[in-house]
C-alpha positions, 0 to 999 in steps of 0.5 A: 562547492559545499552544496554539491558535497552536502545537498540540503536533503542529505543534511536534513536526513542526517539531522533527523537520524541524529535526533532519533539516535540521541533521543531513542538509542535503544531503537537503534538496536531494535530489530522491529525498528530496523524492519519498520525502517526497511519497509517504509524507507524512512531511516527515522521510522520506529516500531509500534512499541517505540512509537507507543512509548514516545507518545505515552500510549 
């Protein structure tokens, strides 16, 4: 079944990754974003500088 190959959680995770990559492609190259993702375990996490830019701070 399709559900066994692509569980809903995995589909949602991939959609989140695409949204981040499409909107903030430079974050993919940022070592600080990579560090934030590693520490949090969230594949869509961003570093403080990118978060500030997103929120206009």
